[in-house]
N, C-alpha and C positions, 0 to 999 in steps of 0.2 A: 742402826747399830747402837745409837745412844740409848734407845729404849731397851734393847736386849741387855746392854751393860747395866742399866738401872735395875732391870728385873733379876739379873743374875748376881748382883753385888753381894748379897748375903751369902750365897753359896760360894762365891769366889773368896770372900773373906774367911769363911769357915775352912775351906781347903788350905788357904795360906796359913791359918792358925795351926791346922793339923801338921802341915809340913814343917813349920819352924819349931814345933814342939817335939820333933823326932831328933834325937841325938844322932847326927849323921855326918860327922866330920869326914874329910876326904879319905881317911884310912880306916874308918869304922864300917867294915863290911856288913855287919848285922844291921846297923842303922840305915845304911844305904839300901839294903834289901827291903826294909820297911817302907822307905820312901818309894822305891820301885814298885812295891806291891800296891801302895795307895794310888800311885799314878797309873799303874796298869788297869786297876778297876775303873778309874775315872775315864781313861781313854777308851776302854772297851765299851763303856756306857755311851760314849759318843760315836761308836761305830768303827773304831780302829781295831786292826788286828795287830797284836804285839808279838814280836819274836824276842826272846831273851838270849843274849850271848853271854854265857858264864865267864867270869873272870876269877882267877885263883886268889889274888891278893886284895883286890879292891872291888868296888861295886860292879855288878853285871851291867851290860849295855842293853838298852831297850831300843828296838827298831820298830817304828810304827808305820803301818801301811793303812791307808784308808780303804775300807771295804766298799767295793762298788755296789751301790744299791739298785742298779738297773738290771 
């Protein structure tokens, strides 16, 4: 695990930088959508299926399911 974390450190820091640079206060629906889109792409790349549950006033909910690879 330690080796994986060391190998992934640069990518994790880049993702963290991207996330904190999105203006996404708790009532900023557009900003929250940007965060959701970024996380959706990252989770899809890891093999997750994402269901989006739309919300009228605040950020949509993301429901992640691991795609069975067998």
